[in-house]
C-alpha positions, 0 to 999 in steps of 0.5 A, a space after each residue: 500500499 502507498 500514500 497517493 498525492 491528493 489532487 488540489 483545487 485548480 486541477 481540471 480532473 476535479 470537474 470531470 465525470 468518472 468512468 465506470 469500473 469494468 475490471 475487478 482485479 489486483 490493480 483495483 484492489 491496490 487503488 482502493 487500499 491506497 485510497 483508504 491509507 491516503 484518506 486516513 493519513 490525511 485525516 479525512 472521512 472520504 476520498 474519491 477516485 479523481 482526488 487521487 488522479 483516477 477517473 474511475 467511479 470509486 470512493 472510500 468512506 470512513 464509518 465510525 460507530 460503537 459496536 454492541 459492547 460500546 467499543 469504538 469501531 472504524 471501518 473503511 467502506 469501499 464503493 465501486 460504481 455507486 448509485 444513489 437509490 434514495 435520499 430523505 426529504 429531511 435535510 441537515 445543514 453543516 459545514 463540510 471540508 474536502 481534502 482537495 480544498 484545504 481550508 475551504 469549509 462550505 455550508 452545505 445542505 444535504 439529505 439526512 439519509 441516503 440509500 445507495 448500492 455499489 459494488 465491492 472490489 470483487 464486483 459483488 453488489 451491496 446496499 447501504 443505508 446511512 444517516 448523519 455524517 456517514 450519509 454526508 460523506 457518501 453523498 460528498 464522495 459521490 458528487 466527486 465522481 460527477 465532477 461536483 465539488 464543495 465549491 459548487 455546493 456551497 455559497 457560504 464558507 466558514 472562513 469568510 464569515 464574521 462571528 455574528 454571521 456564524 452564530 446566526 447560522 448555528 441557530 438555524 433549525 437544520 444546522 448540525 
């Protein structure tokens, strides 16, 4: 496994639509392992193919939860050729960062729930339901596969706000 370079703001690859994965082989497995390692090393919650220069429909997200014994568990979930099947009408607004746009935290409203399907590294289909931060991460990374970034989704950025403006946002009913 290896840490890959993360593509940064200004690189045109971040605005392109990715191609589906058709070959489920060792090269794909290595890419997914490298992406997971790169995400963890960069303290991220997700990382998509174009963010490491690969124009394929793949991303990884970090799921953090408590198991039945109340132990903290961190699991990397790999998505190949993901499809969003359903989202909730209920939304949550929160500031969202991105490893490709360091220091740019945009205020983004996203569905509170998502149901998606994807293939694993072997080509087997699975379905996942997620809420809260995991749902936000899945939707954020899926956006990357379609050439959409935090700069496209946010009109307001944390670093551009006054303390008074930030306080007003935090008092909103849908702010998380």
